[in-house]
N, C-alpha and C positions, 0 to 999 in steps of 0.2 A: 709766824711760828707761834705767839703768844695764844693764838686759837688754838691750833693744834695742840699745844702744852694742855690746855682747858679740856679738849676733847677725849684724850689720852686719860684725865683722871675722871671724866664723868662716863664715858661708854661702860669700862668696865664695872662701874658702881652702880650703873641702871642693871646691867645685865647681872650682875651678882643678886642685888635686891630681889629683882623679877625671878630669875633662879630660883631662888629659895623658896619662892612662895608659890610657883607653878610647880616645883618639886612636891609640895604638900598636896597642892591642889590633884594634880595627877596621880599622885598615890592615890587619894580620896575617890576620885574617878575610876581608876582602872587596877590598881593596887601593883605590887612589883609584879610583871608578868614580862614576857620575851619583848613586847612591846614597848615597856615601859621608859626607855632611854630615848628611844626615838620620839614619842609621844611628848614626854617630858621636854625634849631640847625642840620641837617644832612648836610646843605650847609656850616656851619662852620666848623663841623667836618673834610668835604672832604677838604673843601679850608686850614684848619690847617694843615694837614698830608702832603699835595702837597707844601703848599707856606712856610711852615718853613724850611724844606730843601734848595728847591729853593731860598727863600730869604737869608738865610745864605751865600750861595752862590754869589747870585746877588749882594749883598752889598759889599763883599770882591772885586768882578770884578770890580764893578762900582767905589768904592772907590780909588783903583788903577789906574783905567782908569781916572779919574777926577785928580789924585796926577799926573799923566804924563801929561794930557792934559793942566792943568792949574797948573804948580807947584809954579809959585810966587803969587799965591793968599792967600787970608787972608782965614782962617780955617773956617771961618762963610761962606763964599762964597761957597769954597769946599762942606760945609755940606749942604747949601743950593741945591745946584746942586744934590748932591747925594740922596736927599730928594725927590726934584720932579722927579727924574729919578727914583729911586725907585718906587714912587708913581705910576708912569704912566705903568710901567712895571708889577708890582706886582699887579695893579687893574686890568689889562688888563687879566692878567692869573685868578685872582680870579673869575672875570667874567664869564669867560669861565667854570670853574666849577659850581659856582651859576647857570648859565643859563642851563647847561647840568640836574642838579640835579630838576631845577624845570619847565622848559618848555618841553613841549611833542611836539616838531618841528617835521615838516613833511618834511622839506627842508632847505637847506645850506641859501638860502635867509631869510628864518624864522627865523632860529638860528642866523644869523647874525644881524638881526633886534632888537631882543630879548637881545643879548649879548651887543652891542651897547647902547640901553637905559639903562641897568644894569651897563655899566661901567660910561657913561657919568652923568649919577644921581649921581653914588659913588664918581666919581671924585674929587669934590672939597672938600667933606669930607676927601677923601684919601689925597689930598694935603696938608690938614690943620695939619691932623694927621702926615704926614711924614714929614714935615717940622719942627714941634713941636719935636716930635721924635729925628732927627738929630740934632737938634739945643741944645736941653736940655737933653733930656733922652739919647741919645746916648754916650755922651762923658762921662756922671756919669756911666752908663752901661758898658763902656768899661773901665773904673777903678775898678770898683766892679766886671767884672770878669777878670781881671788881678789880684787881690788880692787873 
């Protein structure tokens, strides 16, 4: 029952965060068109199923690396570095998934341009979300998951 309770908190949180970012990326890729909602929802689903497992592994790796590289730094600073690192890495991967889903590209150059536009437009949103998550939500979530 405790695991179910934890999943009921984590799954909507993950889908909300990924949904916000894929919304911005899908808009950048195809604009508001008749296919927007379908493309956005499929991008969110694809990104969530790839990002959640990668994200859990990456946050562990990045947290350990930050703890090793800057051990005597305040927790707030460490969490900020973790948040910014996670935003850049995860958004890069999420932009790949979203661009593959949304853009019918004919060359790697065309794909790279569409990926870059999706990534760079969503990056400020991702940085805000990531820093907010690591500074406020992550400590609470860690306590909740440990309970």
